[in-house]
N, C-alpha and C positions, 0 to 999 in steps of 0.2 A: 450827540454824547452826554452821558450823565456820569457824573460821580458820587457814590453811592458812601456814604458811612454810617457806620453801626458803631454804638457802644454795647457790649452784650455781658451778661453773666461768665465769668472766666469760665465756670465749670459747664456751660454751654455749648462752648469755643467748638470741641471735638465734633459733633453731633452738627453742627452748623456747615461746617467745612466739608464732612462728610456729603452733607446734601448738597453744597456748592456745588462739589466733585462732581457728582452727576449730573449735575445741568448740563443740555446740551451746549454747547459752543460758548460756556461760561471762560473768558479770557482767563483770567488771574485775582487774587489777591493778596493785602500785604495787610498782617496784623502786628497789631504794637499790645504793649502792657501802658496803661495809662492808668493816674488817678484823681480824684476828683470827688465832688460834694453836688448834692441837687437840692434844693428846698422840699422837706414832706411835712403835705398836707397833713391838716389837725395837729399837729404837734405844737405846743407855746414854746416863747424863745430859750427858757430852763432847761428844756429838754434837748433843744439843739444848741445849748451851749458845751456839751459834751461829746458831740459826734464828731468822728473823726473821719479820713479819707476814705473813699472806697474804691478798691481795685475793681477794672474791668477792661474786656478785651476789646480795641478796639479795630474794625475792620474798614479797608478801607478799597473801592474795586472803580474801573471804570469801564462803563458798560455801552453799545449802540443803545438809543432811543427804547428802540421797541424791548429790550429786557430790561429794562430797568426795573417796571412794576413786578415781571417774575421774578427777579432777584432780591429783591425789597420782600416779599411773599415767602423766599422761602428761606430768609433768614429772619424773620418774623414766625412763623409756622415752626422753625426748629429752635429758636429762642426763648419762647414763650414758658413760663413758666405758669403764669396766673397772678403773679405773685409783684408789689410793687419793685420796684426796684430792675426789672429786667431790661431797660435801656433804651436807647432811642434809636431812630436810623431817620437820615436824613437822605434827600435826593437833591441832587445841584446840577443845573444845565454846564455846561462844558462850551467854550467857544471853539476849542481845537486840543489835539495832543499830537504831540508831535516824536517819533521814536528819534533818539539820540545818535543811534549805531548807521542809522540808514538816511535818515531825513523824512522819512515818508510821515503823513500828517492825516488827521483824519482816521475811520474806521482802520483802515488796513495797520495805522500804527499801534491798534489791539491786540492783535492776533500774534 
């Protein structure tokens, strides 16, 4: 199983969620609004002194190994504007997932 986290522009959230909703067997997603900042290549220290925190949408989901690449591609294809600040996607291996209500673990806990 893999955990996918994506940080995307808030205005792209609806498009990404619509595309994920259409993906076959997609188990679900959690969305939060987060604030932060990143390094901006090509700017000197004086320009960086005045920058503020940027609001982003954070998407988190857990999928089977064979879905991870497809889901990441759906997110990227639908979140990309081609401009700096489009965001990042991370994919992390998970040891196990346990459904609290039933005690099921592994892939059966995802559906």
